[in-house]
Every structure is written in C-alpha cells, then in structure tokens.
C-alpha positions in Angstrom: 33.0 -24.6 -48.6 33.8 -21.2 -46.9 32.1 -18.0 -48.3 35.5 -16.6 -49.1 36.6 -19.5 -51.3 33.2 -19.5 -52.9 33.6 -15.9 -53.7 37.1 -16.3 -55.2 35.8 -19.3 -57.3 33.0 -17.1 -58.7 35.2 -14.3 -59.5 37.7 -16.5 -61.3 34.9 -18.2 -63.3 33.5 -14.8 -64.2 36.9 -13.5 -65.4 37.5 -16.7 -67.4 34.1 -16.4 -69.1 34.8 -12.7 -70.0 38.2 -13.5 -71.3 36.9 -16.3 -73.5 34.3 -13.9 -75.0 36.6 -10.9 -75.4 38.0 -11.8 -78.9 35.2 -13.4 -80.7 32.5 -11.0 -79.4 34.7 -8.0 -80.0 35.6 -9.1 -83.5 32.0 -9.8 -84.3 30.8 -6.3 -83.2 33.6 -4.8 -85.3 32.5 -6.8 -88.3 28.8 -5.8 -88.0 29.8 -2.0 -87.6 32.0 -2.1 -90.7 30.5 -4.5 -93.2 28.9 -3.1 -96.2 26.3 -5.8 -96.5 22.7 -5.4 -95.4 20.4 -8.2 -94.3 17.0 -8.4 -96.2 15.0 -7.4 -93.1 17.3 -4.4 -92.6 16.7 -3.2 -96.2 13.0 -3.5 -95.5 13.3 -1.4 -92.4 15.3 1.3 -94.2 12.6 1.5 -96.9 9.9 1.9 -94.2 11.6 4.8 -92.5 13.0 6.3 -95.6 16.7 5.8 -95.1 19.5 5.2 -97.5 21.5 2.4 -95.9 24.5 3.2 -98.0 24.7 7.0 -97.3 26.9 8.1 -94.4 26.0 11.2 -92.3 28.0 14.2 -91.1 28.3 14.4 -87.3 25.7 17.0 -86.9 23.2 15.0 -89.0 24.1 11.8 -86.9 23.5 13.8 -83.8 20.2 15.1 -85.0 19.1 11.5 -85.8 20.1 10.4 -82.2 18.1 13.3 -80.6 15.1 12.9 -82.8 14.8 9.2 -82.3 15.3 9.7 -78.5 12.7 12.5 -78.3 10.2 10.4 -80.1 10.9 7.5 -77.8 10.4 9.7 -74.7 7.0 10.9 -76.1 5.9 7.4 -77.0 6.8 5.9 -73.7 5.2 8.7 -71.8 1.9 8.4 -73.7 2.0 4.6 -73.2 2.1 5.0 -69.5 -0.5 7.6 -69.3 -3.1 5.6 -71.3 -2.3 2.3 -69.6 -5.7 1.9 -68.1 -7.3 1.4 -71.5 -4.6 -1.0 -72.8 -4.8 -4.8 -72.8 -2.8 -6.7 -70.2 -2.8 -3.6 -67.9 -3.8 -5.9 -64.9 -6.2 -3.3 -63.7 -3.5 -0.7 -63.2 -4.5 2.9 -63.8 -2.6 5.4 -65.9 0.8 6.6 -64.4 0.9 9.9 -62.8 2.3 12.6 -65.1 5.5 13.3 -63.1 6.2 9.6 -62.6 5.6 8.9 -66.3 7.8 11.7 -67.3 10.7 10.4 -65.0 10.2 6.8 -66.2 10.2 7.8 -69.9 13.4 9.9 -69.6 14.9 7.2 -67.4 14.5 4.3 -69.9 15.3 6.3 -73.0 18.5 7.6 -71.5 19.6 4.0 -70.5 19.3 5.0 -66.9 16.3 2.9 -65.9 15.9 4.8 -62.6 12.6 3.6 -61.0 10.6 5.7 -58.5 7.8 3.2 -58.5 7.2 -0.4 -57.8 7.0 -2.2 -61.1 4.7 -5.1 -60.2 2.0 -2.8 -58.8 2.3 0.1 -61.2 2.8 -1.2 -64.7 1.0 -3.8 -66.8 2.5 -6.4 -69.0 2.0 -4.5 -72.2 3.8 -1.4 -70.9 6.5 -3.5 -69.5 7.1 -5.2 -72.9 6.2 -2.7 -75.5 7.6 0.2 -73.5 10.3 -0.6 -71.1 11.8 -3.7 -72.7 11.9 -2.1 -76.2 13.8 0.9 -74.8 16.2 -1.6 -73.1 17.2 -2.7 -76.6 17.3 0.6 -78.4 18.9 2.7 -75.7 21.7 0.2 -75.4 22.1 0.2 -79.2 22.4 4.0 -79.2 25.3 3.9 -76.8 27.2 1.5 -79.0 26.3 3.6 -82.1 27.9 6.6 -80.6 31.2 4.9 -79.7 31.2 3.4 -83.2 31.1 7.0 -84.7 33.9 8.0 -82.4 36.0 5.1 -83.6 35.3 6.1 -87.2 36.6 9.5 -86.3 40.0 7.9 -85.6 39.9 5.6 -88.7 38.7 8.1 -91.4 40.7 10.8 -92.9 39.8 14.1 -94.6 36.0 13.5 -94.5 33.1 14.8 -92.6 31.3 11.5 -92.4 31.0 9.4 -89.2 28.5 6.7 -90.3 24.8 6.3 -90.5 22.9 6.3 -87.2 19.9 4.4 -88.5 22.1 1.6 -89.9 24.1 1.4 -86.7 20.9 1.3 -84.6 19.3 -1.4 -86.7 22.4 -3.7 -87.0 23.2 -3.5 -83.3 19.6 -4.3 -82.2 19.0 -7.1 -84.8 22.4 -8.7 -85.1 23.8 -8.3 -81.6 21.3 -7.6 -78.8 18.3 -9.5 -80.0 19.9 -13.0 -80.8 22.0 -13.0 -77.6 19.0 -12.0 -75.6 16.9 -14.8 -77.0 19.5 -17.4 -76.2 20.1 -16.3 -72.5 16.4 -15.7 -72.0 15.9 -19.4 -72.6 18.8 -20.1 -70.2 17.2 -18.0 -67.5 13.8 -19.6 -67.9 15.4 -23.1 -67.6 16.8 -22.0 -64.4 13.7 -20.8 -62.8 13.1 -17.1 -64.0 9.4 -16.5 -64.6 8.1 -16.0 -68.1 4.3 -15.9 -68.5 1.3 -13.5 -68.9 -0.2 -14.3 -65.5 -1.6 -11.6 -63.2 -1.7 -11.9 -59.5 -2.4 -15.2 -57.7 -3.4 -15.1 -54.0 -1.9 -18.0 -51.9 -2.2 -18.8 -48.2 0.9 -18.6 -46.3 2.1 -21.0 -43.5 1.1 -18.1 -41.0 -2.4 -18.1 -42.2 -2.1 -14.8 -44.2 -2.9 -14.2 -47.9 0.0 -13.2 -50.2 -0.4 -12.0 -53.8 2.3 -13.5 -56.1 2.7 -11.7 -59.5 3.6 -13.2 -62.8 4.7 -11.8 -66.1 7.2 -11.9 -68.9 10.1 -11.5 -66.7 12.9 -13.5 -68.2 12.7 -11.7 -71.7 13.1 -8.3 -69.9 15.6 -9.6 -67.4 18.2 -10.6 -70.0 18.2 -7.3 -71.9 18.1 -5.4 -68.7 21.5 -6.8 -67.9 23.0 -7.3 -71.5 22.2 -3.7 -72.4 23.4 -2.3 -69.1 19.9 -1.0 -68.4 19.0 -2.2 -64.9 15.3 -1.5 -64.5 13.7 -4.5 -62.8 10.3 -6.1 -63.6 9.8 -6.2 -59.8 10.5 -3.5 -57.1 13.1 -5.6 -55.6 15.0 -6.0 -58.9 17.5 -8.8 -59.1 17.0 -9.6 -55.4 13.6 -10.9 -56.3 13.6 -14.7 -56.7 11.4 -14.5 -59.8 14.1 -12.5 -61.5 17.3 -14.1 -60.0 16.4 -17.4 -58.2 19.8 -19.0 -57.7 23.5 -18.4 -57.2 24.1 -19.6 -60.9 21.5 -17.0 -62.3 23.2 -14.4 -60.3 26.6 -15.1 -61.6 25.1 -15.3 -65.2 23.5 -11.9 -64.8 26.7 -10.3 -63.6 28.4 -11.9 -66.7 25.8 -10.5 -69.0 26.0 -6.9 -67.7 29.8 -6.9 -68.2 30.3 -9.0 -71.4 29.6 -6.4 -74.1 31.3 -3.6 -72.5 34.5 -5.6 -71.7 34.5 -6.9 -75.4 34.2 -3.4 -77.0 37.9 -2.5 -76.5 38.7 -5.4 -78.8 36.2 -3.9 -81.3 38.1 -0.5 -80.9 41.4 -2.2 -81.5 40.1 -4.2 -84.5 38.6 -1.1 -86.1 41.7 1.1 -85.7 44.0 -1.7 -87.0 45.9 -2.3 -83.8 44.6 -4.8 -81.3 47.2 -3.7 -78.8 45.2 -0.4 -78.3 42.3 -2.5 -77.2 44.4 -4.5 -74.8 45.6 -1.3 -73.2 42.1 0.1 -72.7 40.7 -3.2 -71.3 43.8 -3.4 -69.0 42.8 -0.1 -67.4 39.2 -1.2 -67.1 40.2 -4.5 -65.6 42.4 -2.8 -63.0 39.6 -0.6 -61.7 37.1 -3.4 -61.7 39.4 -5.8 -59.8 40.5 -3.2 -57.3 36.8 -2.1 -56.7 35.6 -5.7 -56.3 38.4 -6.5 -53.8 37.8 -3.3 -51.7 34.0 -3.8 -51.7 34.3 -7.4 -50.5 36.8 -6.4 -47.8 34.5 -3.6 -46.6 31.6 -5.9 -46.4 33.2 -9.0 -44.9 35.5 -7.3 -42.3 33.6 -4.3 -41.1 33.6 -3.8 -37.3 30.7 -3.9 -35.0 29.2 -6.5 -32.6 26.2 -7.5 -34.9 28.4 -7.7 -37.9 31.0 -9.8 -36.1 28.3 -12.1 -34.8 27.0 -12.7 -38.4 30.5 -13.1 -39.7 30.0 -10.3 -42.2 27.7 -7.4 -43.1 24.6 -9.4 -44.2 22.0 -6.7 -43.7 20.1 -6.0 -46.9 21.6 -9.1 -48.7 20.1 -12.3 -49.9 21.1 -15.5 -48.1 21.2 -17.4 -51.4 23.9 -15.1 -52.6 26.0 -14.1 -49.6 28.5 -11.2 -49.2 30.9 -12.1 -51.9 28.4 -12.5 -54.8 26.5 -9.4 -53.7 29.7 -7.4 -53.5 30.7 -8.6 -57.0 27.2 -7.6 -58.3 27.3 -4.2 -56.6 30.7 -3.3 -58.0 29.9 -4.5 -61.5 26.5 -2.8 -61.7 27.9 0.6 -60.5 31.1 0.3 -62.7 28.8 -0.2 -65.6 25.7 2.0 -66.2 23.4 -1.0 -65.3 21.9 -0.1 -61.9 20.4 -3.5 -61.3 20.9 -4.6 -57.7 20.7 -8.0 -55.9 21.1 -6.4 -52.5 20.0 -3.1 -50.8 22.7 -0.6 -51.5 21.5 1.6 -48.7 22.3 -1.3 -46.2 25.9 -1.5 -47.4 28.5 -0.5 -44.9 29.6 3.2 -45.1 32.7 2.4 -47.0 31.0 -0.2 -49.2 28.3 2.3 -50.1 31.0 4.9 -50.8 32.7 2.6 -53.2 29.4 2.2 -55.3 29.1 6.0 -55.3 32.8 6.4 -56.4 32.4 3.8 -59.0 29.6 6.0 -60.7 31.5 9.2 -60.2 34.4 7.7 -62.3 32.0 7.9 -65.2 31.2 4.2 -65.1 34.2 3.4 -67.4 35.4 0.1 -66.0 34.1 -1.2 -68.3 31.1 1.1 -68.3 27.8 1.0 -70.1 27.3 -0.5 -73.6 29.2 2.0 -75.7 29.2 4.8 -73.1 31.9 3.2 -71.1 34.3 2.9 -74.0 33.7 6.4 -75.4 34.2 7.7 -71.8 37.5 5.9 -71.5 38.6 7.1 -74.9 37.9 10.7 -73.8 40.1 10.1 -70.8 42.8 8.5 -73.0 42.8 11.7 -75.1 43.3 13.7 -71.9 46.2 11.4 -70.8 47.8 11.8 -74.2 47.4 15.6 -74.0 49.0 15.6 -70.4 51.9 13.6 -71.7 52.3 16.0 -74.6 52.5 19.0 -72.2 55.2 17.1 -70.1 57.5 16.7 -73.2 56.6 19.9 -74.9 55.1 18.5 -78.2 51.7 18.5 -79.9 49.9 15.4 -78.6 48.8 12.7 -81.0 46.6 9.7 -80.5 46.3 7.0 -83.2 47.8 9.4 -85.8 45.4 12.3 -85.0 46.7 15.5 -83.5 44.9 16.8 -80.4 44.6 20.5 -80.7 42.6 23.2 -78.9 39.4 22.2 -80.6 39.6 18.5 -79.6 40.6 19.3 -76.1 37.6 21.7 -75.7 35.3 18.9 -76.6 37.0 16.4 -74.2 37.0 19.0 -71.4 33.3 19.8 -71.9 32.6 16.1 -71.8 34.5 15.6 -68.5 32.8 18.7 -66.8 29.2 17.9 -67.7 28.5 15.1 -65.3 30.2 16.6 -62.2 28.2 19.8 -62.8 25.0 18.0 -62.8 25.8 15.9 -59.8 27.1 18.5 -57.6 24.7 21.4 -58.5 21.7 18.9 -58.3 22.8 17.6 -54.9 23.5 21.2 -53.6 20.0 22.4 -54.7 18.3 19.5 -53.1 20.1 20.0 -49.8 19.4 23.7 -49.9 15.6 23.2 -50.2 13.8 22.3 -46.9 11.0 20.4 -48.5 13.5 18.1 -50.4 15.6 17.6 -47.2 12.5 16.3 -45.6 12.5 13.5 -48.2 15.5 12.0 -46.4 14.6 9.1 -44.0 18.1 9.5 -42.5 19.8 12.6 -41.1 23.5 13.4 -41.0 26.1 12.0 -43.3 24.0 9.0 -44.5 21.2 11.2 -45.4 23.5 13.3 -47.5 24.9 10.2 -49.1 21.3 9.2 -50.2 20.9 12.5 -52.1 24.4 12.4 -53.5 23.7 8.8 -54.6 20.5 9.8 -56.4 22.1 12.6 -58.5 25.2 10.6 -59.1 23.2 7.7 -60.3 20.8 9.9 -62.4 23.6 12.0 -64.0 25.7 9.0 -64.8 22.7 7.0 -66.2 23.1 4.3 -63.7 19.6 3.9 -62.0 20.5 2.3 -58.7 19.7 4.1 -55.5 20.0 4.2 -51.7 16.5 3.3 -50.7 16.2 5.8 -47.8 15.3 8.7 -50.0 11.7 9.4 -51.0 12.0 10.3 -54.7 8.6 9.8 -56.1 7.7 13.5 -55.8 7.1 16.1 -58.4 10.4 17.9 -57.6 12.7 14.8 -57.5 11.0 13.1 -60.5 11.5 16.4 -62.5 15.0 17.2 -61.4 16.3 13.7 -61.7 14.6 13.3 -65.1 16.5 16.4 -66.3 19.7 15.0 -64.8 19.2 11.8 -66.8 18.6 13.7 -70.1 21.4 16.1 -69.8 23.8 13.5 -68.4 23.0 11.2 -71.3 22.8 13.5 -74.3 25.1 16.4 -73.6 28.1 14.1 -73.5 27.0 12.6 -76.8 27.1 16.0 -78.4 30.7 16.4 -77.4 31.7 12.9 -78.5 30.2 13.2 -81.9 31.6 16.7 -82.4 35.0 15.2 -81.4 34.5 12.4 -83.9 33.8 14.8 -86.7 36.8 16.9 -85.9 39.1 13.8 -85.9 37.6 12.4 -89.1 38.5 15.7 -90.9 42.1 15.4 -90.1 45.0 14.0 -92.2 46.8 11.3 -90.3 50.2 12.0 -88.8 52.9 9.5 -89.2 54.3 8.1 -85.9 57.8 9.3 -85.0 60.3 8.4 -82.2 58.7 11.2 -80.1 55.2 9.8 -80.4 53.8 8.4 -77.1 53.2 4.7 -77.5 49.6 4.2 -76.3 49.7 0.4 -76.1 52.4 -0.1 -73.5 52.3 -0.5 -69.7 53.4 3.1 -69.3 50.3 4.4 -70.9 48.1 2.1 -69.0 49.6 3.6 -65.8 49.2 7.1 -67.1 45.6 6.6 -68.1 44.8 5.0 -64.7 46.3 8.0 -63.0 44.4 10.5 -65.1 41.1 8.6 -64.3 41.8 9.0 -60.6 43.1 12.5 -60.5 41.0 14.2 -63.2 37.7 12.5 -62.4 38.0 11.0 -58.9 39.3 14.1 -57.1 36.5 16.2 -58.5 34.2 14.6 -56.1 36.4 14.1 -53.0 34.8 17.0 -50.9 31.3 15.6 -51.5 32.5 12.0 -50.7 34.1 13.4 -47.4 30.8 14.9 -46.4 29.0 11.6 -47.0 30.3 8.0 -46.9 33.8 9.0 -45.6 32.4 10.9 -42.7 29.9 8.2 -41.9 32.7 5.5 -42.1 34.9 7.4 -39.8 32.2 8.2 -37.3 
C-alpha cells in the first residue's frame, strides 16, 4: 500500500470516528452542563470546599474563582517540584531549579504544557502523577467551564448569573474527562503503552553499550494529555517515544483523542442555545480550516524539492519510520490547530512551509477546533466580530442569537483578539533585540527567527510545542515564556466572562427579516473570511521574515 493511500485511509477513518462522536458526545456535555442533579460524590466535594452547588455566580465572582483556583494550582505545582528530592518515587531526582519550576507550573496550569526540560531525567513519578497529570485534568476542565459560561450568556436573559465555576469544574472532571481517560488508558496499555512504577533499567545493546530504559505511569498521563489538549509528554521525545506511542494505531488514536472533545463542543453549543444548526455552522468552519491545513501540510512534506528529499521520496527528516509523512503531518496539524502541543515528529525538521503552517495554525488562535473549551469560545468571539462586520455592511445594529452586539460587547471581543498578537509580537521582538537571547538560537537567519517566533506563538496561544533549535531553559526564557503563558490564558478569559455577563443581562431581541441568519453557508463563508483577515493577516509580516523567507530562499 502506498504511503499516500495509507494517509488518505487514516484521514477518512479519523473523520468518520469524529463524525460518529459529534452528536452523542456533544449532547452528553450539554446535559452535564445544564442538569440540576448532583452526584453524591459531587455533593461531598461541595461540602468539603464550602460551595453551594445550587447557587450561580455573577461573572466577576466566576472569574475570581477561576483565578483563585489557578493561582493555588501554580503555587502547589511549584512547591511540589521544588521539594521533589524528599518525596517518594522521586527516582533520585533533585528538586527542580526555581526558574524551571516556575515555567513548568505556569505551563501546566495554563493548559500550555510547554516543557523546557527532559521529563524522564528531571521529574519523578509522584510529581508526574500528582502534579502534571492532575493539572492535565483540571486545566482542560477550566477551558470547558469558561465556554459554558459564555454559552449561558447567550441563553439567559435579564440576569447577572453565568453559572457556578466549582460545579462546572467538578462535573467536567468527574463525569467527562475521568471516565473517558480510564477507558482509553486501558486501550493504550493493551496496545503497548507503558504503565508501571519502575525506575531505570540498564540493558546491553547489540553494539555493546549500556542503555538506560525508563518506566513509569505513562498511559494514564498520555490519555489525558491528548484528551484535554494538554500536550506535555512523560518523555522528552513526547509522542514520538515508543513507550508513549508505539504503533500506527496508537498514533491515530491519539490524534482522535486530541480532537474529539473540541469538535463535539459546537454540538453542545447548538444544543444549549436551542438551535443545532448554529453548531453545524461553527463546526463547518472548524472543519474547513482543519482539512485545508492537513492537505497543505501533507503536500509540503511529500513534494518538497531537493535532492535528498527526492531520494527519500518525501521529507522524512525528524519523523518516525513507523508513522511516515502522512500520519506525522496529520498529527502536526491537529496538535497546532488545537492547544495540544504534543508531537510525534520534530517540528524543527519540517520543511520551511510545513513549519510555517504549524506556526500559522497557532496564530489563528487554535480555533479549528482549538483546545477544550478555548477553541469554541475563540471561534464564538470571531463569530461575534463577523456578525458585527455584516451589520456595518447593511447599516443595522448587529444581533447574534437574539442578543444585540453594541459597543460594550465589541470592546470585549476586540480586546480578546488583540491580546495574543500583542504577546507574540512584543515577546518575539524583545527576544530578538537582546544579544544574549539571540545567542540562544542554534540557527541563524530566517530559521533562527522562526524558532523564536514559534516559541512565543506557542506559549501565548497555550500550545506548548516548539522548534527544538532554541535553548529556552534559561532564566530569561523561562520567565518571559511563563508570563506569556499566563497572560495568554487568563487575560482572554477575563474578556470572555465579561462578555458572557454583558450578554446575559440583555433582553432577547426577536429575529426579523433583516436579521443575519448565522446557520447558513453564507455565514460560514463570512466567518471563515473574518478568521483569515482579522486574525491571519495580523501576523503576515512576522511570517514573511521567518518561514516564508526561508521557503523562498
């Protein structure tokens, strides 16, 4: 079977599996976010933390709950790393350096999972499980909770309540992420992913050398790493490591896991607003960008010029033989169009245009389908902008799902859109202006610039993947990228929740013949154009200096 045919079959199987899950999973998430019933274990947790499970919060209180929980999580994870040497299952690893511990704590709490260290030689099993894996669950749940609050802003009228963060966090973790993770962790173990509490085992290689083989609770972290669009690997090689991703089947399964919740959430949106067609329109835009990106990436990696590449048949540098170009391209596109950041190939070794596609995917805001929750609320913000643009064209006050979009709502949407580009471009500019930080680049010219641009794009968009040619485990980069992760995660949440509160206070406006139908192909095209023009063109000068210049060289 040719690699091209195998790639097509994998893509078709993936799309089919996602389509089968769209309705049941989306409906299930909508039900758990709207039901008034609490499980017994949930009531027990509410009593422990002193929360009234039946009381909704105003958006400022909801926001303070998110920030307080996240701040406590950063502190806990930081301390856990610093005192690692005295903890059980530390495998003899010492406490993590302060700047690395700070960067890692902010990374995992912000759902970025950027790693400036090698997991198997830096962290013991307890920190991996009680620290990183726990944050993989709750940071993903926070993203879904935020989009739930935004959807309630559309569905509620003349109120200042957008839900209860603690209830949302608990339900999403216990009813969605945990049960799905248990099932698929068993599937991964059955297909060769490691799950034990072993340390390092020294073995003799065929060449007569000694190699240390690490063990650990890998499968349980691997599944939530993908399902929660987290991305931080147990091993430094991430999903290219055979203990995390041993076969072509597990590779395809991991791509499915990192996409399935984000692609199902538009159904949740449609269900909660009472019009499933709205969900179909949003998921159509997501699907268009995902398919286009996957096709362009595969084309760039399979048909790039050059004698070495032509001799190999495609650009195989940095890719695993057991996956090949098609599967690696599919993984790279899916992980950068979501906020996952897991990799099964070295993105630094992608062709110039292939690497440029991964950067551009993140620059779009990772909205196709994006991270768990963050992808949908990012797309809904752009949908609001698209409706506003259409309103300007016809000279009437824009409305979306029965809510008027006035100056207050558009200010929140505009601030949301401007936050991430500011972090990316200012961070990259400062790094390139400092001689010491330029020295961290292992490559010069356009590719060296792309490494720095990729780092700040990944951190600010909470992705976590990287071009490997940049030395980032320094005090400056750990601090700067840590701040980019925090601001890139929580500042947009402020504007989303403020927008949710503003919408919830409104009285719904009945649809008229002049109301823009937001469930038809015309709106799908308009929203796609807004994504490209409003978001994509913001970064064009930076892309021209990096991957475009390198590709045309």
